[in-house]
N, C-alpha and C positions, 0 to 999 in steps of 0.2 A: 122533963121540963129543959133543965138545963141541957141535954141531949139536944133536943129538938131547937133550944134559942140558935147552938153551937154550929148546927144543920142552918138556919135557916140564913143564919152570920156570913157562914161559908160561901154559902150561894148567894148573896148580896156582895160578897168582897169579890169573889170569881167575876159575876158580872160588870162591875166595874171594870177589873183589871181590864179584860175582854174588849169594851170598850176605850180601855187607854190604849190599848196594843194598837188598835183597829183606827182611833184617832190620830196616833203619833205617828203612824203609818201611811197616813194617809196626804198628812202635811210635809209630813219631809221623809219620807222612803223615798230610795232611788228614785229617780225621776219624778218626783213627785211637785205640789204647786211652791214649796218653800226652798227647795235645793237651788234655785238661783241665787237666793238672796245673801247665802254665804256664798258665792263664789264669786266675789267682788275683789278689787283689789284696795278699799279705802275702807277707815271704820267709818261705817255711817250709823243712822240710826234704825236702819233695816236690815243692817249688818248685825249688831246686836240683838235685834227681836228672831233675826234668822238661827241666829247663833246660841240663843238659849233654848227655842224650839228644837234644834239639833241634839243639845245636851239631852231636852227632855226624854226625848225618844230612845236614845242613850237606855237612860235611868228605867223607862217605862219597859223596856225590854230585857232589862236584867231582872228586875219585878216579876217580870211575869215567867221566865222561866224559872226564878229562887221557889215561888208562890206554887208554881204547879210541882215542881219535885217535891217539896215541903209536903203534899197532899198524899205524898207514898209512904208517907210512916217515918219512924225513925226503928223499927224494926227490920229483920232480913226478909228479903221477897222471896217466896218460893218462884223455882224456875219454873211453873207452871201459869204462873199469872206474867212471866214476862214474857213467854210465848204467847197468851191469850194477849198481851198489849201487841204483839208484833201484826196477830191476827185484825184484831181492832183499828193498827196503822194500815194496814194494807188496804181495806174496806174502807177508811179514810180518803185513802189517795184513790181508789177509784170511784169513789164519790167524786171527788175534786176534778180530777181527768175526765170524766162523762159530761160534769157540768160545761168542763172547759172547754170541749169536742164539741158540744150543744152551741156554745154561745160562740164558739168559733176566733177561744183566746187561747188554747192551744192547740197545735197542729202538727205534732211531731209524736210520732211512734215511740222514739226510746222512750220518751216520756211515761208512757204506756208500762213500756218495760220498768219505767226507775221504782213507779209507785208499784209494781208486782213483786220486784226482785229492790226493796230500795235498802238494803244492806250490801247486798253481794255487788250491785254496780256500786256504790258507794256516789250515789247522785244526790242523798237528802242526807247531807251531813247532819240534822236536828235528828230524824229517827235516828240512825247510826249511833249516834250520841247517847240518845237515850237507853234503846237497849244496850250498849255497851254501859252504861252507867247502872242499869237493873242488875244486869250481869255482875257488874261491880258492887254492887251496892250492901252486900254481907261483909266482902271484907274492907269495905271502907267504913263501915258501921264499927268493926274492933279496933281498926285505926284511930275511927275520931275520939274513942275513948282515950287516948293516948293525951296529954297535954297539947305537945307540939307539932299536933295534925294542923290544929288552927292558924299557927306562924306559919307552917310551910304552904298549906294556902293561899294566904296572902303576899309569903314572899313569893311565890309562881307568879299572883296576880300582877305583882311588882313588878318582872321583868323586863313588861312593854317599854314604864316607863323609863328603866335603868337604859336598857341598849337603844328605845326608840324602832325598836320593828317587832312583830309579832314573829318571834322565832316559833312558836308553840302550837302556833296554829290556831290562835281563840278566836280571830274573826269577830264577829259582826257576837258572839254566845252562842247563834245557835247554830254551833258547830261541835264537830265531832269533840274535841279536846274540849270547849268552853261549855261543852252539856255536861261532860264529867265533873270539871273545876266546881261551877257551880253547885254542881249536885253533890258534892264533897263540902263544899261553903253549907250547903244547905244542912246535912247532918249538926254543923253546931250550933245552931242560931238557936234561938230563945226567946221565948214572948220577954216584951219590954217589959222592965218593971219598975222606972219612973219618967211618967209618961215627960214630962218636960224636960227632963234633962234627956230623954231620946229625941224628942224633937227639935230641941237643939242643938243635939249632932248631928241629927239628919239635916238640918238648915246648914248649920254650919259647913260640912262637906261638900251640899252641893253648891252653897255661896265660893268654896275655895275652889273647887271643879270649875264652876263656869269661871271666875277670876284668872285663871291658868290659863284660858281660851282667850280672854282680850287680850293679857301680856304679852303670850307668844303672838296674839295680832299686833298688838302695839311695836313689839321690839323687832316686828317684819318691815312695819309701813315705817320704822324710823331708818331703818337700813335698806328704804325702797326698792323691796323684796317683795314676792305675792304672800298673800295672806293665807295660801291653800296651806296651808302644814301648821293651820292655827289649833287645829286641835290635833295634834301629837302624842300630845301626855293626856288626853281626854279620850281613848279608846272604850269599846263597847266592856271590855273586861280589866281597863286599866283602876286600881283602886280609887281613882276619883271620881269613877263610874258605879263602882261596884261600893262601894262606902254610906252611900244614898243610897242606892236600892236596898241593902241590908237593914238600913236603918226605919222604909218605910214599912219592910214585911216584920221587922222583929213589932212594929207598933200595930199591925193587923194581925198580928199573933195575937198579941195581947189585948186588942177589943173581941179578936175571935172567942179567947177563952183557954189560949192555952196551942201547945203543939201537941197533937195525937199521938203516944205511945205502940197503936195498934197496927199491925198491916194490914194495908189497901186489899181487903179478901175479895172487891168486886172491881179489881182497878178496869176502866176510871170509877172513882167512886163517886162521881155528878154529871148526869148532865151539862154543867156550869164548869165542874173542871176539866172533862172532857174540851169544853169549847173554846178554855185557855190553849190547847195542844190545837186544836184546830185553827185558832186563829194566827196564833205562833207557826205552823205548818204553810199556810198559806200566804201569807207576808214577806217570808225570810228565806223560803226555799226557791231555788232557779228555775227547776223544773216546773214548779206549778204558780208561779208567782206572776204569769199572765193573766189570768184568769181576777185576780186582785185586780189589778192594772185598768181590765174589763169592768170590771165594776165600778173603779173610780171613774172613767168615764161615762160609763153607764150616769151614773149619781150624778157625775158636775153638768155633761152636757144636756141630760134629756129629761133625770129627772127633778133634778133639784136647780136647776138655771137661774129660778126666781127669787132663789134667795140671793144670789151676789156672792158676795164674799165670803158669806154665813154657812155655803153650799156642804161645808165636807162634817158640821155638826149633824142635821139628819141625815146623810151616810152614812156616817159614822154609825148611829141610833140602828140607820135600815141594817146596815154592813153587820152588825152586831145579833142582829135578829136573823138574818139569815143563816149563822155561823151557832146559833143555838139549836136553830131549824133544822141543820145539816147533823149537828155534833147528838141531836135528839134520835134521828132517822138510824143514823151508824149504829147506835148505841140496840134500838131494836131490832135492826138486825142481825150486828152481829151476837148477839146473847142468842139466837134462835137458832144460828149454824152447826150443823152435828159436830165441826170441828173444835167450836168453843165448848161446847157441852164434854166433850171426850180430855179436853185438856182439864179441863175441871177434877177428873176423876184421878189425873193422874197424882204419884206419892206426893206428899209435901218437902222442900228440900231444895237448896242451892244447885247451881249447872252443874257443881262435882258430884253432889249426895245423887242428885239423878241420873247420872253418866254411870256411876258407882253401880245402882240400881238397875240401869236398864241393861249393861253390857253384859250381865247374866241370863238378861231377859231379854234378849233385844230381836228374837225370835219371837219369843210370844207376846211382846210389846208390837211387831211388825204384823202378826196374825191377827190381834186386835182393831191397828187402824185397817188394816184390810176386810175384816169383817165389817168395820162402818163404812167404807169407802168404796169398797170394790164398786159398787155399780156406777158410782158418778167415775170413779177412773177406767172403766174399762169400755164405758161409752163416749167419752172424751177421746179416749185413743183410737177406739174402734172408728170414730167418725172423721179424725185425724188421718187417720191411714187412707180412709175412701175418699177424704177430701183428696188427696196426696196424688194416690193411686186414679183417682178419673181424672185428674189434671194431668197427667202420663199418660195416659190412654189419648188425647188429644193430638201426638206429636208423633207420627208415621215413623221415626227413628228415633235412635237413643240422644238426638239432639237438640238441646232447649232452643226452641221458639228456630226450626226451622227454617223460618220466610226471613226472619229479620237477625238472629241473634249471630254471632260470630262464628256460628257452624263448627265449632267443636265445644260446647259444653255438653256432659253428662246431665241428661233431663232428672235424674234421681238427687244430684248433688244439687242443681241448680231451681229445682222444686221446693226440697225441702229447706235449705240453706239461703239458697239468694233471694227469697221472698216468704220470708217466715210469719212476714203480718199477714199477708195474702193470703196462703193459706190457712190461718189463723182464723180470718175472718170468714172464709168459707167453710172452717167446721163451726163458727159460731152458726151460720146458715142451718145448717143440716141438724144442730144441736136444736134452734130452736123449732124444726120439723119432728123433732124427736120428742120434744115437749108436749107440742101439741098432742102429737097422735097416742103418746104413752098419759096426757092428760083427758083424753076420749076415751080412750080402751080401759087407762090403766094397767094394763099389760106390756112389759120391760121389754121381754124378748123380740115379740110382735113389731112392738115398736123401732127399737134398733135395726132388725134385720131387716124392716118392708124401707126403713131411710136408707139403707146401706144398701140394700141390691139396686132399690129404684135408681138411686146416684151412678152406680156401675151400670146396669142397664145406661141411664140416659148418654153416660162417657162415653157407651158404644155405639148409640145412635148417632153420636159426632163423630167418635171415627170416622161411619160408616160414611157417613156426609163428605166428611175433609175427603178421605180416598175416592168419591166420586169428582165435588164439586168444589173442593179446598176452601171448604166455608165451615163453618158449625152450624146447630143449629140456632136458628135466631124465631125469638118470638110469631115471627109471620108465615113461618112451615107448622104451626100448629094448626092452620087452614085445612092443609091437604089431609091431613087424618081424616077428614071426609072422603076420601078415596083410597081408605084402609086397604081397601084390593088390591088396588091396584098397585100400591105400597109394596104389599107381601109380593106380591107376584114381579117386584124388581131386586126382591130381594133373594140371594141365593136358598135353596129349599133345607140344604145344612145348619145354615145360622136360625133360618126357623124351628124344622125338631128340635133341636139341641135350647134353643131359647123353652120350650113346651117341655124338655125335660127340666131345664132347668126352674121351672116355676114350679113342679111337683116337688123337685127335692128341696127348696124354698121352704113349702108348705109343711113336709116332712122333720126339715129341721126347727122351723119354730116350734111345732108339737111338740116337738122332743125337750127342746130346751126349757118351755115353758110348765114342761111334767118336773123333769129332772133337777130344775135349777129355778127354778121358782123365785122371784123377787115381789115380795110383798106390797102391795100397791100404797103410793102417798094417800094421806089424808086427803079430806073432801075439798079442804081450802086452800091445800097446795097444788090440787090436780086445776081448782079452777085459777090458783092464779099462771102456775105454766101455761096454761091454756091461752089466757089473756095478753102475757107476757110474750109468748111464740107468735101469734096472729100477728101480734101489734108489732114487733119487729119483721116480720115476712111482710107485712103492706107495705113499713115502710122500706124496706129495703127494696121493693117494686121502685122506686121513687129515689133509688139513690144517686142517680143523674141530675136531676131536678133540684135547682136552688130555691135556696131555705129548705130543702126538706128536713126531718126532724136527723134523719140517720145520711145526709148527702157528709157531714165533716166526718163522723165516723169512717165512713168507707174511704175518705181522703187521707184521712191521716193514715190507714192502713195501708195505703201505697195504690187505690184503685182509684186513676182518676182517668179521664177523658184526652187523648192526645191526636192532635187530625192527622200526624204522620204516621201513624200505624193504620193497619185496617184491620173489620172485627177478627180473622183469624190470630194473629197478635196476640189480642186481648184474652180470646177462647184458652189459648195454650198459655197462658201468664196466670189466669185467675182461676179456671176451672170451668167445667160448665154449667152447673148450676146458679155461682156467681154471675159468669159471663151473662149466663139469661136471663135471670133478676135485673140487670144492668141494661138489659135491653129494653125493658116493658116501659110504657110511659115515659119514654124520650122526649122531652119537649123539643120539636122540632126549632123553631124562634120563637121570639116574647110578642104579643101580640101589638102591634103599634098603637099608637093615641087615636083615634078616629076613625078604626077599622067598624064597618056595617057595610048592609047590603045598598044601600043609597049613596055610599061614600064611590064604593068600587063600581057601581055604575056611571056615577059622574065621571070618575077617572077614566073607563073607558069610554067614556062619550067624548072625553077632552083630548084623548088621544088617538080617537079616530079622527080630531078637527087635524090633527097634527101630522099624520098619514095622509089624508089630503092636500097639504101643503106638498109635505114631501114629493108624494108622488107625479105631481105637478112637473118635476124634471126627471123625471126617473121614467124609460122607457119600456125595458121589461120584465117580462112575467119571472117572478123566483121557480117554477115548474119546468122553466126552458133553458136555467144554468144548470151545470152540473158542479157543485160544490163539492169539493175534499176538505175536510177538516184532518190534519196529519198529525197526530200525536205522537211526536219522534223522542222515546224514551230516554229520561236523563239528558238530553242535549242540551248545553249548556256551555258555550267556549273557557274552556279555564283562564285563558285568559282577561276575560272580563273581570277577572279579581285579581286585585295590586298587587297582591305576593305572590303573583303566579307569571313565572317566565317563560314559554317554549323556543326552541332556535330555530323555529320556522310554523309560520299560520298552519293548524290543520285544517281549515274550513276555506280555501282562497275561491272557492266559486259560489262559496253560501257568502260570504262577504261582497263578491263583485254583485252577485244577484238583489244582495239587501240596498243596494246602492240605487237601484231602477225600480223596486218592487216597494208597498208600502212595507215596515218593517219598523224592530224596535226592541224592548225590555217586554216579557212579559213575568206578572206577578204571580208567585206560585203560591199554593197552601200548604206547600209540604216541604221539608228537606229531606232528601235521600229516600220519598215516599210521598204517599198521598196521589198518586197516579189516577184512580177510580176520581175524584173528586175533581181532578183538572178537567175529566173528559166529561163527567155532570156538568160542571159548569157550561162549557161548551157544546153542549147540547141541549139546553134548558133557558141556558142567559140568564140561571140564576146564579147567585154569588154567594159562595159559603163565610163568606164575611157579614153575611145578617143571621145567618144561623147559628145556634145555641151552642155552648162550648160542647155540648155534649154530644149532638150531631155530628157523629165520626167520619161516616162512610152515609152520603143521602142514597146510595144505590141499594142498599139494604134495610136503611133505616127513613127515609123518606120516597123511595119512588112505588116498594110494596106497600104504602098506606093508602096512596093518590088514590082517587076513585079515577083521575083521568090526569096521566100525564104528558101533559102538551112536551113538545120539545121542535129541534129544528127542521126533525124530517118533517113535520104536519106541513110545512113549504111547498113540499114536492109528491108526487107524483109516486117514487120508487125509492126506499131508502134501504139501504145496507150498510152493515158495520165488517171489517175484516180483522183478524190476528190473528199474527203468526204465531200463536202459541195455545195453550191449553184455555178456553171456552167460559170454563166455571169460577175463577177467579173476579170477585167483586160481583157476581151474582152479575155478571154480565148475560147469561143470556136470558135469565129471568126479566130484567131490566128493557132488552130490547124486543121484549115480545111483549109487556108493557107500552113499550114505545110504538109497535105495531111497526117494525123495521119487517122490508121485505124477505131479506136475508142477513143471515148471521156466516162467515165464512170462519172457521179455526180450525185447530187442529182436533180432529175427532169429527166435527160436524160432517154432515151427508155431501156439502159443497166441499170439495177437495181445494187444498192449500196447491198452489201448484208451484213448481222450478222451484222446490225445496234447498238451499246450499246455507251452509253456514261458514263461516270465516277463522281460521285457525283452531284452536280448541275451543272457542266458544260453545257452550252447548242450545244458544238462540240461533234462530233463522236469521239470515242478515235482511236488510234492509233492501239489496237487491230482491230478495224473493217480496218484501212488500210492494215493491212497487211493481213489480211484475204481476202480482195480484190485482192493484187497484187499477193497472193501465188495462190488465182483461177485462173487469169491471166495468172501468171507463166504455169498453168499446164493443161491448155486449148489449146497449141498449141505445138506440136513437136518441131519444129525447135528454132530456136534463132529468137527474137525479142527485140524490144525495149519499155520497160513502165516508163514513167514519172511520180509518184506519189507523191501529196503535202497533207501532213495530214494536219489537222485541232487542234487536241487537246489541246495543249500548246497556242494556242492564246490568247490574252488576251478578256476580263480582267482577272486580278485574285484576285478575292473579297475576303472575309473572311469564305464566305461560299461554294465554290467553293468544296474544297477536307476538309468535316467536320471530319474527320479522319486522318489528314496530322500529319506524325511522325516526321517535322524537324522544327528543333532550328536556327535563324541567329542572324548575331551579324558584329560585325564590325564597320568601319568608313564611309562605306556606307547606312549604316543600320541605319534607325532612327524608331521613333513610325509613323511617314507616311507610311514609305512603305515595313515595318517588315513582316506585314502580306502577302504583295504582291513576296515577295522572299520566304518565305516558301510554299505559295502553289504554287506560281511556279516549286521550287525544288519539292516539292511533284508529279507533273506532269511529268518533265521529269523521273521520278524515276518510273514512270509506263509507259512511253515510254522506259526506259532502261529494264524492266521486259519483255515488247513487244518484243525488239529487241533480246532477249537470247532466249527467244523459236520462233523467225524467224529465226534466222542462225540455227539453229536445224534443221528445216522444207527444209529450201536452203539444207542443208549438205546432208539430204534426198535423193534430185532429181540427177537424174541421166542426167544430163546434164551442160553445162559448164554455172554458171551466176555470173555474176560484178556486185556488190552492192556499189553503191558510197550513201553514208549517208552525208547529212551535212545539217547543223540550215542556216537558210536563214539570220538571223541578231538577236543582242539581244531585250531581252523583254526592251520595256521603263518604267525602274521602277526603275533604279540608276539615282543620280544627277552625270554624267562624263562630264569630259571636253574633247574636241577634241582630240581626240590621235588613236594608233591602238588597244589598249585595248577595245576602245570603239566599235570598228566595227570588232574585230577578233571570231569568232565562231567557233566548233568544225567540226571534217570531219573525216570520215572514207572511205577506200575501201575496200572491203571485196571481195575474190574469193572464192566459194563454195569448198567443198569436191573433186568434180567432177572437177570443172575447174582445179584448182592444181593439179590434177592425171594427168592432159592432157596439163598441157605446161604453166600454167597462174602463173604468180610471187603470191608469198604471201604478199611480204612487198616490195615496193619500196622504196629508200632512197633519192633518185635524186632529190633535189630541191623542199621538201615535204612539209617542217616545216610551209612554208606558201605560200600560194597557193589561187586561185581566180576559181570563178565557171567557169569561161572560160574554167580554164586549166581543167575539170573533162571529155571531150570527149578525148584528147590526152592519158589521167593518163587512165582513163577505157579498153582504147583499149591497152596502152601499158601492162597493168594486166594481162590483157587476152591473152595476146599476139597475136593480131591482127596486119593483113595488115593495111596500111592506103594509101590513095591516094595522091595528092599534098598539099590540104586542110590541111587533118590529120597530114601531113608531120611538117608542118610549124606551125601549131598548139604545136606538139609535141618539135619545137624547144623551142618555144616560155616558153611553160611549164618549161624544161629542161634547159634552158639558158638565161631566161630571171629574176629578180626578177619579184614579182608581181604586175602587174598594177594595181593601184589603184586610188582615189580622185584625181582630178589634182589639182596642188597648184598653184600660181599667183608669178608673179617675181616682181622687182620692180617697175617695170611697169606697174603692174595690169591685166599681161596678162595670160591666162592661158596656164601653160605650166606642163608636165606630170611628174609625180611624182612614186614612187615605194615604195615597199616594202620587205628588204631583206629574207635570212634564219634566221635570229637575230631577226627578229622583228622591225630594224631599218629603217627611213622613210630615203630612197637616194632621188636626182635630176635627171634628164636627164643626165644631164653634167657629172654626174659619173661614169656612163657607161663606160666599153670599145668599141673602135669603132667596135668592129664587133659587140657587141650588141644591138649600136644604128645602124645601117648596119639591124638587124634584127629587131628592135622595127620598123624602118621604112616600112619595107616590112609587116610586121602587121599591120600599119596603112595604107597604100597603098590597103590592101587585103578587109581591113575593109571598109573603104571609097566606094570603087569600089561596094562593093554588098549592103553598104547600103544607099550611096548618090550617087552614081556615076553611071556609064554606064555597069556595070555588063559581063566586059569585060570576067572579070575570069571564070565567069561560060560558056561563051560562049567557051573558050580556054580549057574547060573542066578540071577545078581545083578542080570538086569533082568527078571523074570518081572512085564510090564506088565500091573498093576490095571485090566481093561476093564469087571468084572462087581461 
């Protein structure tokens, strides 16, 4: 009965201490509600109350640490219990971090490393201090028997007061030295024998400590100095704080019925006892304190805001209950781990004893560990190697991320060491697949070999596609499996034969392993558990880029995040084929706008049909009578646009003069150093990347293939073609143009040949002279109107020192240094050659007797400057030129309405307007968007972290949606509705005839 009473009293005390730690940290921990109260410069009642609460917080923290350390007992702790404590701490940390990731309160992969390796990384001082104390405890117990030991401990505590500095690094007490010192102090404590005397001493020491704070504050005020040092002598581990804490602990010991001299054989001895550690861990360790702050905000703002200033009481109780539940779950998990059970079978003794016993038998001990753990170790290492190998298969050379990297990074070191967290994420995906398969079959080797082989085969399939089309396998490729015979016909026969032989060998290997090295199947409940967890993880991974997905934060913390500046090949080569493939499943194209319905879209089409009728009263030309040329000029953006770049001469004098007499201005790109396909997509469709979700990286591969109908600018013409003097497979262009129903796509390797192929200097790319020769050839090939999309390559990176040996430009300025000067100069020489070719092409167009509208624009700046995020970083040059014949027959020479800053999504409307061409409902909407809205650009984020629209006005200034007029907001919402309907919705607008092309 006495033992049961002591147990229940201990649990009650533990619970009260947990509540006290949570309560005091809620109100006085770093950044909490009462901290402002002690940050003033005058002695006020508010300051005095805040100081008292802060002092109480320090005392409560010391009480918590002392009481928890007392639970370890006063007899030496065996090393195996220290090992079990370490394992329990790791499981606790993993649980806290997993919760933090799920709640978006922990967002660093470094935190994961901290909790998995808490001691070696020295990021969790409470943990390191605890383990250090447990290792030192047997020796400290022997020292504690010396009468002078207690005086030594108190002398060390007094150092902070004497010298006014934390020279021993005691800090808040939840530090390495702080825990060790408090542990040593705990060994000297005894239950209070005289209650009244103990209570008096405790109160007196507390009053003295608080009085010291007030005196120090008064002395500072009397000297007209700041009172921020009033707590100089009352730190967490000064005697003025520890004395009242020791008094409280002594009273609690007496109330419980004495100190236990038994070693803690099942450390922690109870869930409530471990809950104290969880509370301390959660509230004091910088790596995980973000979760506590998230809980604080949740309780204060959303759950208990109705309580007013008393919210902290129910919040503390609620968080304490969560701590209890967490501690119970940790304890249930850790006791069932094979490592815990194996540690429990170790011999008794401290670290030295354990080491002496282990040294002669280390090989046997290693064999025992291997006997217990080899299936898990082999599976984990095998799948990690498979993940890394399949990722390396996606690189055609031994360079890391060939298309985007620096070009000299070895893939072995870059894949394994450059992004280990990403490889770990991929390994977890494979491990979950292994769990599912093993749970279903009960076969270890069958599951491991099949998952490994399937991953490597999938990697080879990705490599073959990259070799042929410069892009990895994406979910839309699955549809091509219906034509398996045609696909096999495209594959080398040797590859097919090797695959068949490999499958036969694979079956043989599985049979041999299952017979010779059979692994016992797990128990039924573990098989069910692994299947459920594995399927849940894999299903969640298919939504890794969906906002608020349970696993979204997990993958983002590990480094798997969308970036519209890169294309899908970059991500595949970085993440590996399996993880990348999962990331492309269920990608949300864009959020559904409010009010979306079939009726709303029909009303919108009717509205802009009427707008089109009004516009067409002033226009005389049918769109199919025009020849419209969209010219994406690779990386074209004059260096002198940037304030920090100066050149010895203007590299584009002809274009500068042309822009004075043609529609021109700045084009806002959605990429820096990349994102070509996205600008091309916007120009061809009139859609804006600024309306898509952040996980829509490349519409050519994520949006267009999924559209039942893919409307585009070619629909306004009887004939549409594309010209690209480079490989045609990049960005899925071959498939996209086919989906757009273009009549022809000319590229290197196409049936229609690139003519007049020329290169300049040592550049690997065909020149702009070649590009314009092919464009001119296409223009002359047809009598009537047509649409042409021309994408040049001359000014594509890299800009090496020998690209143009005879370059004539000298660069200077604050954005130019020794590392990028040659890049700026050679790039300037390249656009100078473009300028010369543009002058020649203008003269050629003016000699053609049919109306031609030429839209010229740079897709993005070259990535050769060190620029902060700004409008200038993303603004390139554009102009729209109408040839002489077009101007003589009604086309405008220079438009000025809303033309200073535009997006590529504006070019359809602007080209038709410049050519005086009639429009349909969609053209009318695009015209209104271009003329009345500022340029839609990168979404910004509001105070809640939600993605919100952002615009660039005619002065190049960023403005939020809230600054638009009511009429502009209505127009913007119409634009959102239509883009959503066509790209992610039911395409009601197309059924309602939004793109009735005006050809007569």
